[in-house]
Each structure stands twice: as structure tokens, then as C-alpha cells.
N, C-alpha and C positions, 0 to 999 in steps of 0.2 A: 742356640737353632737348633730347628730340624732340616737336617739333612739328607734328609729324606723327600725336598722338596725337589731338588735336585734331577730327582728319577721320572721328573715333568715334565721335563726338556725334550724331544720329539729328538732322537740321534737312528738312525743307520747301523747296520752294523758292513764292515768292509773288510777286507784285503786288503795290507796297504805291500807291495811289493818288492825289493829293491837287486838292483846286479851288480857286483861292484864286481872288477878282475875277477872276471866271468865265475864268478858265484852268486846259487840265489840262493833265498831268504824272503821270508814274507810274516807279519805277522797281521793279529785282527789289531782293529781301528773304529773307534764310533766317533772322530770327533774330523771329517771330508765336511771344511763346505766352501761353497761358492763363495769368490768375496767384490769378485769384481763380470763388468762383460766385453771390458774394452782396457787396456790388454783383458784374455778372459781368463780368474786367474781365482786359484781353489789356495783352502789351507790347510792343517793337513799337523795336529799335536800328536805326539812321537815322544813317551816316555826315556830319556835316556838313557837307561841301564837294556835297554833293546837293543839285541844284536843288527836288527832290520835299520834304527838310529843309526847309526856309524858305517853302515856301507850304502844309507840315500849322503851321511856328512858328507864323507866321500866320496860320491860318482854323482850327488847334485843331480839325480831323476831319479823317478818313483816312478809306476800302476797304483791301482784307488781299482782292486773290481768288490763292486758296487752287486752284491748278493743279496737271492730272491728268499721265498719267503719258501720258494724246498727243500731249503738248506739245510743237511742233516747237523745232527750233531759231533758227528764224524771231520763233519768242514772245521768245526767248532775247536772242535780236541786239538786238531793236531794243527789249526795257523793260531789258534791261541794258549794253548794248556802245556809245551815244550819248544823249550830253547834253542833258536835257530842256533847260537853258540855250541852245541851240544849236536845237533842233531838234525839230517835231512829232511828239512819236512818237504823237499818235492819226490823225496824217495818211493817211488812207486802208484804216484797221481799225476794219469796223464790226463783230468782234462785241464788242460793248459793252453797256450797261444804264449810263441815272443812276440813283440809290437816291436814296431818300427824302431822306439828307442833303446830294443836292445832285454830290456826286461820282462816275465814272465808276467801272463797273468786270467786268471777264472775265463776258462771258457764251459766250464759247466760250474750251473749255482748262480746265475750273473746274471743280472741282467743291460749291466753295459760295466767297461772302463774306459776308465780317463791317465791318460802318461804326464807326468806333471815333469818339468824342468827346473830346478828349483833357482829359485830371483833373490832369497834372503831368506836369513832367521831372525828367528826373536828366544833369547833367552826365556823363559821362563820356575827357574831352577830346575826342578823334578821331570823339568818333560823343555820338549826344542820343537816349536811354534815353525811350521816350513812354509814359507806364499809361494807358490810355487805358477810360471806358465802350462798354461794348455800347450802341446805339442803333437797331441791325439785324444777322439773319445769313438766313441763306439757303442752305437747299439748292438744287443745280443739276443732281448728279445726284451714280451712285451709282460716277462710278466715283473708284482708287487713285490719290491722293495721288503726287505728282512727288515724289519727298522730293532731298534731296543725291545722297545712293549712285550711285540711278538714274537720276539727270540724265548722270554724271559715268563714264556705266558704260556706258550705252546713247544718248540720251541729246547731246551736246557728239561733238560729231566727235576722230573722234581721229587722231592726227596718224601719218603712213605712210609 
């Protein structure tokens, strides 16, 4: 089986953020999808080893920042290449806003954000699929969404 075929599936890149007991955290994900329109629901799959996973499990709420093509690699590094268990990922990062659900979202490098309230969960072994009703959403810009393909070709540093 050629698992590289999975790279042909169109994905976006998103910062998934959570707040639990006054603590903020976030991580990079590529598995956000609208699944129904009435009620308006989205899903996000997240690895159980991820600190953000445990925060969403406890708080039952999250935000998704939909990244733009202008997102620098440093933002991907900040939210995707270090653990929120040992690092405050928001420390020194001022381009955030707290939405009505009390969770931060990126106000820069995002063209929209979505707020979700978890209604159910599916255990996928290594991951949990969170199903959430949308409680808030806002368009922040008309900038193009950062796809995983665009990231691989134009944002991710290439080996020399």
C-alpha cells in the first residue's frame, strides 16, 4: 500500500486552542471539518498524547484559528513543535484575542476563527474525535487559507 496517497487529501492547517482552569494552550492540527449545518457542527481529531487534548476533554470547549498563507514558519514551530506541557506557547505572542467562550484565538495569521462546544467524542485509539456545536465564528480577513500542500511547498523550510 502506498500511504503517500493520503497526502493528496486536501487539508488545512489550524491552531486549535483551549483554556482549562485559567490555563491557555494550543496545538497545530489538520483535521477540522464541518459535518452538519443544522445544528452547525464541526469535528476535530487530536492525538491523546497532546496537552490540548486533555484540556478540551476537561473543559469541553475550544477555538480553531484558520491560518492564512501569510503564516510564517515561526508560528507553526511555536504551536506545533513544542509541548504545552513544558512551554507556555502564548508567552510573548501578542496577536491573540479571547473569544466569548474564554478561549484564545490567533487574531493575526488567521482569516477566521470558530468556537466549539463539545457535544460528543469518539475514541479512535491514539486520537479522540471531538464533535462540537459551533457557538461563535468570525471572518477576520479575506486572505487565502493555508493548506497542508501550500505549507509543504512554500512555508516549511526545505533541506539544502
